NUZA-583306 format. One record per residue (C-alpha): z, y, x; residue in three letters. Coordinates in steps of 0.1 Angstrom, whole numbers, plus 5000, padded with zeros to 4 digits. Example, Ala and Ser with C-alpha at 12.3 -4.5 7.8 and 13.67 -1.06 7.14 Angstrom:
2
507849555123ALA 507149895137SER 
This chain:
1051
927677378879UNK 927377068900UNK 928676738885UNK 932376668889UNK 935676718873UNK 936777088869UNK 939977238856UNK 941177548838UNK 944877648843UNK 947077818819UNK 947378098843UNK 943678158844UNK 943378128806UNK 946178388803UNK 944578628829UNK 941178588811UNK 942478658776UNK 941678298764UNK 945278228750UNK 946877878750UNK 945077578766UNK 945677388734UNK 943377638716UNK 940377608739UNK 937277388734UNK 934377338758UNK 930777288747UNK 927677188765UNK 924976938773UNK 924076758805UNK 920676848817UNK 917976978793UNK 918376998755UNK 916576708736UNK 913176798723UNK 913476588692UNK 915176758663UNK 918176568648UNK 921376648630UNK 922976778662UNK 920877088656UNK 923477218632UNK 926477208656UNK 927477248691UNK 928576938712UNK 932076938723UNK 932976808757UNK 935976578762UNK 938976728779UNK 942476618790UNK 945576828796UNK 947676728826UNK 950576958832UNK 949477318828UNK 945777248835UNK 942977138814UNK 940476888830UNK 936876798820UNK 933976628835UNK 930876858838UNK 927276748846UNK 924776948868UNK 921277048857UNK 919476738872UNK 920176388856UNK 920276078877UNK 919975738861UNK 918975378872UNK 916075178858UNK 915474828870UNK 917874888898UNK 916075198911UNK 917475538909UNK 915375828895UNK 916076188888UNK 915276378857UNK 915076738869UNK 915877038847UNK 912677238843UNK 914277558833UNK 917277618856UNK 918977508888UNK 922477608875UNK 923977468842UNK 926377668822UNK 928877578795UNK 930477748766UNK 934277808760UNK 935477858726UNK 939077988718UNK 941177978687UNK 940677618676UNK 942277298691UNK 940077048706UNK 938576758687UNK 937176568717UNK 939876428741UNK 939376198771UNK 940075858756UNK 942375578768UNK 940575258776UNK 941675048746UNK 938974788749UNK 939374658785UNK 937074368798UNK 939074048800UNK 937673788826UNK 939273528848UNK 940173648883UNK 937873428901UNK 934873538880UNK 934273858896UNK 933874008930UNK 933774358945UNK 930374528938UNK 928474818955UNK 928375138936UNK 926275438948UNK 926875788954UNK 923675968952UNK 922376268972UNK 919276418957UNK 916676658973UNK 913776838957UNK 911677138969UNK 909877308941UNK 907177508958UNK 903877418943UNK 902477368907UNK 899077218915UNK 897177348885UNK 899577638876UNK 900277448845UNK 902677178833UNK 906277118842UNK 905876918874UNK 906477088907UNK 906076948943UNK 907077058978UNK 906676989014UNK 902777029013UNK 901576819042UNK 897976829055UNK 896176529070UNK 897976379100UNK 900876629094UNK 904776549093UNK 907776689077UNK 911476649086UNK 913676659055UNK 917476699061UNK 919676579032UNK 923476609030UNK 925576289031UNK 928176269001UNK 930876099023UNK 931375959058UNK 932875629044UNK 929875479028UNK 929475099034UNK 926274909042UNK 922675039044UNK 921375359027UNK 918675319000UNK 915975578997UNK 913875638965UNK 911075888968UNK 908576018943UNK 905376138960UNK 901976288952UNK 898676318970UNK 895376488965UNK 892576308985UNK 889076188978UNK 889875878999UNK 892975658999UNK 895875809017UNK 899475709026UNK 902875839034UNK 904875679063UNK 908675719062UNK 910975709091UNK 914775759096UNK 916975729127UNK 913975649148UNK 913075349126UNK 909975319105UNK 911075249069UNK 907575169054UNK 904475319039UNK 903475429004UNK 899675408997UNK 898175648972UNK 894775598955UNK 892075848957UNK 891076108931UNK 887476178917UNK 885476458933UNK 884876628899UNK 885876968886UNK 887676848856UNK 888976518870UNK 892676438878UNK 893876658907UNK 896576428921UNK 898176078919UNK 901775998921UNK 903475688935UNK 907075578942UNK 908575458975UNK 911775288982UNK 913375129013UNK 916775059030UNK 917975179064UNK 921275149083UNK 923775439078UNK 924175649109UNK 927675719124UNK 929376039113UNK 928676279083UNK 925776489096UNK 922876549073UNK 920376259072UNK 916976339086UNK 913976179068UNK 910676199086UNK 907476149066UNK 903876149079UNK 900876199057UNK 897476059066UNK 894176029047UNK 890675909054UNK 889376239040UNK 889976539062UNK 891076759033UNK 893676529019UNK 897076679011UNK 900376509004UNK 903476638985UNK 907076528978UNK 908376548944UNK 911876438951UNK 913976218972UNK 917176028964UNK 919475868989UNK 921975608977UNK 925075558997UNK 926875228987UNK 930675198983UNK 932774898974UNK 934174908939UNK 937474788953UNK 938075088974UNK 936675398960UNK 937075738976UNK 936576068955UNK 933176128941UNK 930776028914UNK 929475668913UNK 926375508897UNK 926275138888UNK 922674988894UNK 923074728866UNK 925274638836UNK 927374358853UNK 931174398853UNK 932974468886UNK 936574518898UNK 937874868902UNK 940474998927UNK 941275348940UNK 944175528955UNK 943475848934UNK 945075908900UNK 941876018884UNK 939475748874UNK 937175828844UNK 934275638828UNK 931675908823UNK 928775688813UNK 928675858779UNK 929076238785UNK 930676298751UNK 932975988751UNK 934775988785UNK 937475708791UNK 940475728813UNK 940375398831UNK 943775448848UNK 945375418813UNK 944375048812UNK 945974768829UNK 942574608834UNK 940874698867UNK 937574558856UNK 934674778843UNK 930974758833UNK 930775148835UNK 927375288844UNK 928875608858UNK 932375668872UNK 934175968886UNK 937175938910UNK 939176238916UNK 942476398927UNK 943676638900UNK 945076858927UNK 941676868944UNK 939376968915UNK 937377288912UNK 938177588892UNK 935677718866UNK 934278068871UNK 935478358849UNK 933678328817UNK 931578608799UNK 931778708763UNK 928578598744UNK 927378618708UNK 927978328683UNK 925178168662UNK 926278358630UNK 925778688649UNK 922078638657UNK 920778738622UNK 922178978597UNK 920078868568UNK 917278638558UNK 914078768575UNK 910578648568UNK 909578768603UNK 911578728635UNK 910678898668UNK 912078738699UNK 912078948729UNK 914079038761UNK 916479328767UNK 913679498787UNK 911279528757UNK 913979558730UNK 913279928723UNK 909679868714UNK 910579538696UNK 912979728674UNK 910380008668UNK 908079738655UNK 910779578634UNK 911679918618UNK 907979968609UNK 907679618594UNK 910779668573UNK 909480008561UNK 906279828551UNK 908279588530UNK 908379288553UNK 911979178561UNK 912079158600UNK 914779118626UNK 914779128664UNK 916778868684UNK 917178858722UNK 916378548743UNK 919678568761UNK 921578568729UNK 919678258718UNK 920278088752UNK 924078168749UNK 924478038713UNK 921977758711UNK 921477668748UNK 925177688759UNK 924177978781UNK 921177818798UNK 917577938796UNK 916377618781UNK 913277678759UNK 914377428734UNK 917377648724UNK 914777888710UNK 913177628690UNK 916577498678UNK 917577858667UNK 914277868646UNK 914677518633UNK 918277578622UNK 917377898604UNK 914277748588UNK 916177438577UNK 918877628560UNK 916677918547UNK 912977848541UNK 912278228540UNK 910878228577UNK 907178268577UNK 906178398612UNK 907678448646UNK 906478688673UNK 907278628710UNK 907378978722UNK 906878948760UNK 905178758788UNK 905778378792UNK 905078178823UNK 905077808834UNK 907077938863UNK 910477918845UNK 912577958876UNK 910378228892UNK 909678028922UNK 906278198928UNK 907178568919UNK 904578778902UNK 904878888865UNK 908178818848UNK 908978528824UNK 910378738797UNK 909978508767UNK 908978158780UNK 906377928765UNK 906277548764UNK 904577358793UNK 903077018790UNK 904376708807UNK 900976648821UNK 900576868852UNK 897676708872UNK 894976668845UNK 893076988839UNK 891876868805UNK 895276758790UNK 897777008807UNK 898477308786UNK 900877588778UNK 901677638741UNK 903877828718UNK 903177568690UNK 906277378701UNK 908577648686UNK 906877598651UNK 907677238648UNK 910877258626UNK 911076948606UNK 913676688613UNK 912276438637UNK 909776678651UNK 909776808687UNK 909076508710UNK 905476608710UNK 903976318729UNK 900776408745UNK 898476188724UNK 897176208689UNK 899975998677UNK 902376268689UNK 900976548669UNK 903176758647UNK 902376998619UNK 903377368622UNK 905877498597UNK 905577868606UNK 903078098623UNK 903678168660UNK 902178468678UNK 902778628712UNK 902378968727UNK 902378908765UNK 903679248775UNK 905279278809UNK 906879628807UNK 907679898782UNK 904380078786UNK 902479768775UNK 904879698747UNK 904380048734UNK 900580018736UNK 900779698715UNK 903079848689UNK 900980168686UNK 897879958679UNK 899679748653UNK 900880058635UNK 897480228636UNK 895879898623UNK 898279878593UNK 898380248583UNK 894980368574UNK 891980278594UNK 889380328568UNK 885680248570UNK 882979978562UNK 883379838597UNK 885779598581UNK 882779428566UNK 881279338600UNK 881678988614UNK 879878938647UNK 879178588659UNK 878278568696UNK 876778258712UNK 875978168748UNK 872778008758UNK 871977678774UNK 873477338768UNK 870577248744UNK 871677538721UNK 874877368710UNK 876777708710UNK 874077868688UNK 874077568665UNK 877777578661UNK 877677948653UNK 874977888627UNK 877077638609UNK 879977888608UNK 877878178595UNK 876077958569UNK 879377878554UNK 880478238553UNK 877178348539UNK 877678118510UNK 881578148505UNK 882178508515UNK 879078708506UNK 880979048508UNK 880879038546UNK 878079148568UNK 877078868592UNK 875878998625UNK 874678778653UNK 874378838691UNK 872778528706UNK 872278558743UNK 868878368741UNK 867678648719UNK 867678898750UNK 865678898781UNK 867478808813UNK 866878948847UNK 868178908883UNK 870779168895UNK 871979128930UNK 870678778929UNK 872678698897UNK 871278628863UNK 872278908840UNK 871579008803UNK 871879378803UNK 870379438770UNK 872779188754UNK 875679368771UNK 874379698757UNK 874179538722UNK 877679398724UNK 879079748734UNK 877279898705UNK 878779658680UNK 882279728696UNK 881780098692UNK 880680068655UNK 883679848647UNK 884079488639UNK 886779308616UNK 885978988637UNK 884378908669UNK 883778528673UNK 882478388706UNK 881278038714UNK 880177938749UNK 881177938785UNK 883878148801UNK 886778168823UNK 889978388827UNK 887978708832UNK 884478668819UNK 882278548790UNK 878978378798UNK 877578328834UNK 875278618828UNK 878278858825UNK 877978948788UNK 881679058791UNK 883979108821UNK 887479248822UNK 886179548841UNK 883979648811UNK 886979748789UNK 887380058811UNK 884180178799UNK 884780108762UNK 885180428742UNK 888580508726UNK 888680378691UNK 891180268663UNK 888779998651UNK 890279698666UNK 888679348659UNK 890479018657UNK 888778808683UNK 888178418684UNK 886978278717UNK 885777918716UNK 885577888754UNK 887577788785UNK 890677958798UNK 889878308786UNK 893178338768UNK 895378208795UNK 898678398791UNK 901278188810UNK 900278268847UNK 902378498867UNK 899478608887UNK 896178598867UNK 895778858841UNK 893378698816UNK 890678868797UNK 892578808764UNK 895678988778UNK 893579278789UNK 891879328756UNK 895079288736UNK 896979538757UNK 894179788763UNK 895280138752UNK 893380258722UNK 890680008726UNK 890279628728UNK 891379398701UNK 894279378677UNK 894778998681UNK 893078688695UNK 892778318686UNK 891978198722UNK 892077928747UNK 894277898778UNK 892677598795UNK 889477408798UNK 888277278765UNK 885477048749UNK 882877218728UNK 883576948700UNK 887277058699UNK 886177418699UNK 883877358670UNK 886577188649UNK 889077458655UNK 886777738649UNK 885577578617UNK 889077538605UNK 889677908614UNK 886678028595UNK 887577818564UNK 891177948563UNK 890678308573UNK 888178388547UNK 889478168519UNK 888578328485UNK 891478478467UNK 893978468495UNK 894978728521UNK 896978548546UNK 898678668577UNK 897278588610UNK 900278348617UNK 899578168584UNK 895778148594UNK 896778018627UNK 899277758613UNK 896577638589UNK 893977638615UNK 895977428639UNK 897277188613UNK 893677128601UNK 892177058635UNK 894876828652UNK 893576638682UNK 896276538705UNK 896676768736UNK 893076888734UNK 893777168708UNK 897177258720UNK 896077538744UNK 894677748716UNK 897078038710UNK 897478338688UNK 897878648709UNK 898978918686UNK 901278998658UNK 901378688634UNK 902678898604UNK 899479108606UNK 896879068580UNK 893179118585UNK 892379468574UNK 890279348544UNK 889979588514UNK 892379508486UNK 890079568457UNK 886679448446UNK 883679658441UNK 880579508424UNK 877479608405UNK 877779488370UNK 874679588352UNK 870979678360UNK 868679878337UNK 864979958340UNK 864980348338UNK 861280358324UNK 862080118295UNK 865880168292UNK 866079778291UNK 868879588309UNK 867579338333UNK 869079048354UNK 866379058379UNK 864979328402UNK 861179418405UNK 859879608433UNK 858379968429UNK 860379978396UNK 862980258390UNK 866280088384UNK 869880208375UNK 872880018384UNK 876380048372UNK 879579898386UNK 883279928389UNK 886279898413UNK 888579638399UNK 891679418408UNK 890179088420UNK 892978878404UNK 893079038369UNK 889679198367UNK 891179518356UNK 889579848364UNK 891280058390UNK 891080388371UNK 892980588398UNK 890180518423UNK 888180838431UNK 885980848461UNK 882680738474UNK 880680408477UNK 877980248499UNK 875380008484UNK 873079778505UNK 870379558488UNK 869179298511UNK 866279048510UNK 866678678514UNK 867478568550UNK 864678528575UNK 864178278604UNK 863978418641UNK 863178238672UNK 864978258705UNK 863378318739UNK 864177978752UNK 865478098786UNK 867777798794UNK 867177568765UNK 864177498743UNK 863277778718UNK 865077738686UNK 865277928653UNK 868278088636UNK 868978268604UNK 869078638603UNK 870878748571UNK 870479128577UNK 867179228558UNK 868079558542UNK 865679688516UNK 867779978505UNK 871080158517UNK 872580438498UNK 875780618489UNK 877280778458UNK 880580868441UNK 883280668423UNK 884980838394UNK 888080668378UNK 886880338393UNK 883380358379UNK 880080428398UNK 876380428391UNK 873080518409UNK 869380478410UNK 867080258433UNK 863580188439UNK 862579898462UNK 859479808480UNK 857079538465UNK 858779198464UNK 855678978462UNK 857078778492UNK 860378688475UNK 859178478445UNK 861878218449UNK 864478428464UNK 867578608454UNK 868478958466UNK 872079038478UNK 873879358466UNK 876779458488UNK 879179738480UNK 881879918499UNK 884080188484UNK 886880418497UNK 889280648480UNK 888981008488UNK 892581058496UNK 894480728495UNK 894280438517UNK 892480238492UNK 889180048497UNK 887179798478UNK 884179578486UNK 882179288470UNK 878779138468UNK 876578978440UNK 873278808439UNK 870378908417UNK 866978748414UNK 863878908429UNK 860978938404UNK 857678958422UNK 855679078391UNK 853379388398UNK 854779738390UNK 853279978365UNK 854480278386UNK 851880538393UNK 850780558429UNK 850980868450UNK 849680958484UNK 852281208497UNK 854481108527UNK 858181188530UNK 859481538537UNK 861381568570UNK 863781828583UNK 865481798616UNK 868681948631UNK 869281908669UNK 872681938685UNK 874182108655UNK 874281988618UNK 874282328605UNK 871882528628UNK 869282328647UNK 868982438684UNK 865682458703UNK 867482518737UNK 870382298748UNK 872182228781UNK 872681848777UNK 870381538780UNK 872181348753UNK 872381498720UNK 873081418683UNK 870381468657UNK 870381498619UNK 867381418599UNK 866981488562UNK 864281298543UNK 863081318508UNK 860381148487UNK 859981078450UNK 859080718459UNK 861980658481UNK 862180598518UNK 861280248532UNK 863580078556UNK 862079728552UNK 860579718586UNK 861979858618UNK 859180118624UNK 859280258589UNK 861580528604UNK 861180588640UNK 861480848668UNK 859480878700UNK 860981098727UNK 858281228753UNK 856480918764UNK 859380668762UNK 859180368739UNK 859480438702UNK 862880378688UNK 863780248652UNK 865880468630UNK 865980248599UNK 869480128606UNK 870780488607UNK 869280588572UNK 871380628541UNK 870180748507UNK 872680988492UNK 874081118459UNK 873380788441UNK 869680848444UNK 866780688462UNK 864881008466UNK 866881178494UNK 868681058523UNK 869881138559UNK 869880998594UNK 872381068621UNK 871680938655UNK 871780998692UNK 868981088715UNK 869680998750UNK 867881068783UNK 866181398776UNK 864681558808UNK 865481898822UNK 862782128807UNK 860682078776UNK 860881758754UNK 858881638725UNK 860381448697UNK 858081278672UNK 859581158640UNK 857780918617UNK 858880818582UNK 857380588555UNK 857880588518UNK 857880278494UNK 854180348487UNK 853380318524UNK 852680698529UNK 853580818565UNK 854781148576UNK 854881258613UNK 857081548623UNK 857281698658UNK 860081898674UNK 860382048708UNK 863582108725UNK 864182288759UNK 866982138782UNK 868282398806UNK 871282358830UNK 871781988826UNK 871481878862UNK 875081998870UNK 878281928848UNK 879482248832UNK 882582328811UNK 880882548786UNK 883982638766UNK 887682598772UNK 890082678744UNK 893782678752UNK 895982738721UNK 898282858711UNK 898783098739UNK 901383258741UNK 903382958730UNK 906982828728UNK 906882448727UNK 903382298734UNK 899882408742UNK 896482218734UNK 893282218754UNK 889882168739UNK 887082128765UNK 883382158755UNK 880982038782UNK 877281968787UNK 877681588794UNK 878281408761UNK 877781028764UNK 878681028799UNK 881980888815UNK 884081188825UNK 887381218844UNK 889681518836UNK 892381638859UNK 894881908845UNK 897482058867UNK 900082328857UNK 901782558883UNK 904482808884UNK 903583148898UNK 905283038931UNK 902882748934UNK 905182458923UNK 903482198903UNK 905082168869UNK 902981918850UNK 899881708856UNK 897581508835UNK 894781268844UNK 892381108818UNK 889180908818UNK 886780948789UNK 884080678786UNK 880980798768UNK 882681128762UNK 882081328730UNK 880681678731UNK 884281818731UNK 887381658745UNK 890381698722UNK 893981578720UNK 894981708756UNK 898381858752UNK 901181988774UNK 904381928755UNK 907082138772UNK 909981908766UNK 907981618780UNK 909881438808UNK 906881498830UNK 907481868829UNK 909781998857UNK 912082298860UNK 910582478830UNK 911682838819UNK 910083108799UNK 907383298818UNK 903783278830UNK 902182968843UNK 898782888859UNK 896582598850UNK 893782438868UNK 891382208850UNK 888781978868UNK 886081798849UNK 884081528869UNK 881081308859UNK 880980958873UNK 877180948866UNK 876181198893UNK 879481318909UNK 879081678897UNK 882081868885UNK 883382198872UNK 886782378874UNK 888182648852UNK 891682808857UNK 893783048837UNK 897283138826UNK 899683018799UNK 902583238786UNK 905783058774UNK 907983288753UNK 
């Protein structure tokens, strides 16, 4: 809609099924919705109307609002749409009529004179968003010494006097620059613009205003404005934000049109047209023709001929506010029609899990809360209205991509569920995109000024899954369902903290503070550290790299992490300048169901509101069967101090004892506890906010210790002393034993933390705390929630003042039930009375097969199983207590792979991988040390034959014959390599019926889960009969391949 008077006739109303004009109401708001929440939230604003004859008349505004300030016109553009819509409601009479002017201005005739009112022509060209951030757009980019001719339509040929121009301009130049304006071959003036600093994070442009007058040309042709930009810097660039042209008209003789009064002084009014309304207040319109007075102080008038007004377009049926929700959900998913199917699937899953959830479409919210306009505040108002009336709402998920490009000016990825953009658009440190806005639901919230004084507190958790299509949406939902429905394993104890090097070790020091807090407050977790300055760095293609650190990170990802916390430098696609992680690495990560929650205290890695850049956070979240389950991440440049404050708040909330909060609740408390004006607003939660960290529900702890030789209970541990421990699985809140818990447990006893020193590559060497000092690791069984076992530790003479930490993890044998916990026990360094012995551990080895060891294999990478036994127990205190040397390669430690079994310390097992065997004979030397210091060396030889060429060693196609689907199991000689598989199915006539392509990073010995389901939409023209398959397997490592073919019978 463009501003002006519109009408709806009774004939139209009848044709459209609207009924009688007396039962029609019109609702809407001029321009954008107000950000600040007030009582208008609870109702829709009705627009004044007047019935003349068989027509209903009303004044409607356009999307952009024009106002005067200090006699100068300015425009407040609509950020979200260029077309404004309004709502019609039928069935109730209007309660807002155009008013008669019952309070005329009374002044003496000689006290006033005719006054100039303005019709305004506005012009803007939204082409460039300088930082791809914020709400402000600019157009007419002009390089140094360049010119632009801008044509602007005139409102009427009858304007009187000179035209006034008001312009908003912006320039980027390291030197002072200027715009020169001209019209009708006349120079109007210049606008000088200060320089900007030459710095990466400095402001990227400066705005100025320009105004001038020039004679109105004859006729009504578009007015040409010529502007020229010049700068002392050769790379200077100028932009136009908007231009307004004011055409003056005498208030004593007004033609049709909308008029603005530049000040508040009264003036005489006269027009030959019967329509003359005061529309200064959009919701309180006055009919000035009903008054005898012809004097007004109105700020805005409309003059119209009722017979010459525009008709409204045919309306569309929309949902009302009371139709958006059917109940009182705790969790709301807001999405677009494109992704509705997957959003509904997620909602159904949540409801089945006991969480009341509903899905609402953005268009329905726009219709009922935004009067049909895609104003993001309508989404906030919908949430605020529901939260204000029913405090049951806890979390909201925005299911779909959001973008700063609300009007899709730039193309690229769709803006399915929009986000909030800051007012600041030229300062890279204070511009931001944020979903926090939608969580400010208290009365008076919402203005959100970009200063510490403007901060608000979140009332609900907000998360986003920035999917752009149904495939990505399905991937996200699949991962959520997998994460919440049984993903057992002790990987849930693992918290990995990664710190960049350089910057005087600030990133490492911040990480040390976080891990020290967790070590004290949450001892049940295993704190792992990957500090870049712990690894050697080398030049690769003239770039500094840290390949060993990258390998270590990949190994941690493969093992599984509950949390991955990164602190340091980054950008949209990478972490660390040395390339510790790049988006391209995801492709080589193995398929898994162990998805970590990731926190990145870095710059821009989590940018999710760009239609072009696909950030690392988005890629990790939407990676199929790999990546992360959720991220707390940054979308813009940030300060390390702000990162630390927010990360600290997250750690303290996420692992608060006695509480298991949803990610949305964690995010809400994290943000509320680290407010800092606009500086922390670009931290976002990407992921499902209703999801909870997959932390075991129950607690498992060792309750009692007894010396086996004396049968005396003890509250300390002595080295080389046989001990028995007993414990139980219990409810952490009540302490009740979980008697239905039958399964297995793992126990780890660790020495006090040790200090390690970094290499000092980019900063001075520094020390950090290594909490992982295992002395014993074993397993046993849990029966009716109770467990016990035996242990013998090495001498503890070095730990006279320390405490040992006993960590436990238990899992049920059938049910999705897990428990974990940790306790401390004093280390007693007294000498042991145990009898010394000099026999080393027994060693048995299985190569390639856990049942029958193979001496001849066809692959260079192979699993191995080692069984160890010793009456004094196996030592894992030092890395080389258990080791393996392959041929002449560097000896590798196996201590991290050893586990004592059956609740005993006397026997245990190792499962590990041996990589890089050579074609021909290989020698494997195993070494094991017992707790007495006795060492055994054991040698195995293995022959590798046929490894130089990829070979499919066995292909199982089953069932065959079949009726509905067929499965493929492919065994090959390249485990551990990245393989590509191409499967094609043909009819006997040679027509391709089905195809499948798959990539398998670090492939297992056998590739499983390859299926041809006959009813799959990819299958074409399928009937009973015989079909041919062709299977090609290809290695990326050396480009060798193998092909097998055969037939499938469908019956």
